[in-house]
N, C-alpha and C positions, 0 to 999 in steps of 0.2 A: 819701860819702851814706847821709844818715841813716834812718831807716824810723820811726815811730810808729806804734806800733796804739793805732786808734781805741779811748776808754774807754766800754766798756758802760755804757748808760744806763739805770737800771733804773726799770721803773715803778713807780709809787705803789702802794702796797698799803690794802688798807682792813683795820685787824688789830684791831677794837673788838669785844669780846667781848659778842656778845646779853645783855642785862642787863635785861628788861622786870621788873617790881615786882610784877606778877601775872603769871600763864598767861595766855594768850588764843586763840581761834579768831579767824580771818580769813577771811571767806567771798569771793571775785570776784566779779566782774559778773555779775549775774543775769538781767536781759533778759527780762522775761518769760516765765523760764521753772519755773513753780512747781512742774512735778513733778520735776524736778530738786532744788530747792531743799526738798522735802520728801524724796525720797529721802536727800540728803546731811546733814540734820537728823538720821535715822537712823541717816547711819553715825558720826554726831560722837556721837550718846547712845550706839552701840556701842564706841566709844573711851573711853567713861567716864572723864573727867578732870573733875570735878565741883568743882574750883577755879577752871576754865578759865572767863573770862568770853566773849560773843560780839560781833563785830565785824564788821558787813558795809560794805563800800568803797562801796557807792553804785551808781548806771546797775541801779534795780530795773525800771525799763522800758522798753519800745520794743524793735526789733526781733523779739523772741518774741512767742506769742499769749497771753499769761496774767499780762500785767502788770495787771489788776487784781487778780488772786487773789495776785499775789505782795504788791503792797501793803498788803491786808488782809490775809492772814500775818503779815506783819513788824506792822503798826503793833500788829496782839493781841497778837504776840510781846511787844514792846518795849513794854508799856502794863503785864504781867505778869511782865515782866521787871526791870523798873524799871533802874538802876545796873549791872546783870549782864551789860547788853545793850546798841549803841551802833547806831545806822546812821549812815554819813555819806551826805552830798550827793554826789548825782553830776552830770557834768555832764549825762546825760539828764534826770534830776530837774531841772536848772536852765534849760535850754528848754524844759521842760513848764510849769514858773513863770512864764518870759518870756512864754507864749505867754497864760498866763492873764490877765497882767497888760497886756499891748497884744498882741493876736489880729493885729493888721491889718500891725504892725511883722514880726512873728516866728511865724505862724503856720505861714508855706510851710519855713519852714527846720523848723520841726519836727518836720511830716509828714514830709519828704525824709528825716531822719534818725532814722524809724522810730515818729514820732506815728498813723500809719497804723494801727500796729498795735495802740497803746494805745488810740485809740477804739475801734477795733473790740471788742477787750475788753471796755468798756464799753458795749456795744451800740449804739454811736455810727454814724450812719451820713448818707446825705445830705450828703457832705463839699463844702467848694467849687472849686473849679475853676481855671482859670490865672485866668479874667479875672475873677474872685468882686470883689461889694464890697463896701464897711468892713460894711456893714449884713449880711452873710451869713458877715461872719468873726468880727463878733460875738456873731451865733446860734449858732455851732458852741461859740466861747467858754462861751457859758453856758448849753448844754446839757451840754457837759464839767464843769462847775463842782457845775452840779446833781448829774453823777452822783459826781463822787466824793465830795461832803459836805466840809461847813465841818471834820467833825474829822479826815479825813484831809488836807484841805488845811494844816491850821493843823500839822499832825504836819511835813510835806513841809518845813513854811517855815522849819523850826524846827532841818531835820537840821542838825549842826555838818559843819566842812571838815575836820576832825582830830581826831585820839584819839592819846593816847601814854601809857604807862607805861615807867617807868625810861628808858633808851636808845632808845627803840624808838617810832615815830611809825607812824600809820596815816592814809594819805589816800587820796583817788580815784586821781589819773593822776601825782602826781609832786611837786617841789617845786625850788625853784632851793637847788643845792648851797652857796649862799654863804652865804644865807639862814638864821637859825635858824627850827623850822618854826611856831612860836607868832608869829612876824613878817612870814612870809609874804605875798606880795596872793592872796585869796580864788580869784582865775582859774586861779591857778599850779596848783593845787591840787587844781582840778575837771578844768583842759585841759592840766595839762602844763607841763614848763620845757623849753625846746630841749638846754639841758647837764645834764638829770637823768642821759640815761643813760650819758655821756662823762666824767662830770667826778666825781670821789668826795669825799663828804662830808669836811669837816677837824672836825667837831667830835664824834664817834664814835656818831651817831646812824643807826641802820638804821632808813629807809623801806620799809612794807609797801604796797601799791600794787596797784592795777587797770589800766583804760583801755587798754591796752594788750595784745594779744593776744600770747600764749607757748603755742609747741607743747605745753610742760609747765612746771608750776610750779616754780621756782627762786629759790634766795637764792643771790645773789653780789654781790661788792664793796660792802655794805652795801644792799642791795637786793632786798626779796626779791618775785616778782613772781605774781600769784594771777588774775590774769583768764585764762580755757582758753577760753575763746570759745563759753561752755554754749548759747547760743542755734544757733549753727552746729555745733558738734562734739557735744553731747550731756554735755560733760563738766563740771561746776561741778565748781570745787576753795576749797578750805580749808586755810590753814595755822596749824597748832600751832605759837605759838611762846613757849618757854618759855628759862630760862636756859640760854645755850650750847646754844641745838638747836632746830632747825624740821625739821616734817616735814609732811606732806602728803597730805592726804586729798579724794579724786575720786569722783565716781559713775560 
């Protein structure tokens, strides 16, 4: 009787070298934690990388207590920085804008996932209850819209869903590993894709993302995860992405 050894099947590896055309910092999900954002920006300044641009991966609002402060800080920073800074759309900004567009259909869901804290940061109280009327939801929307202001709302509506340099893309939640980043369904970039974490990309593109909380930021298998759960852990993280190297800075 002849015996045959099973051939060991090697797992595919992601071997593309990081090759951004410009170095950049990517800040993870802030979620209403302006005090941590301020502290992290101070640390990034201390790193002293004058050529690095700044990218924020989205989820500036909800859950934390300082959403208004975060939004106004980022809006002012980007207005001054121009092309040297890009803020991406996160799924929580998407939920908030959906509330503004249709408060009756989308209000309860947004409040359940952190909108309560965002409204409180804008000093808005007297919220609709479980049996709220359409009129009450529209009244809440109108009060929030006034507090937000036209400039801030317009800025939020124009936030892009991705940013890229060289073979590195930054998105909020992940991407379909089989599709080019610039051909992705927007909802996948904001809410994620079921195969993102377990299937390697074949195009050599590294993806920097937030959305999914990790204990420690990491770069592995073509993915760079930067959401360290700031609102719950007190740790807001940024990745410094350069040619051939990733390093992390946290509060």
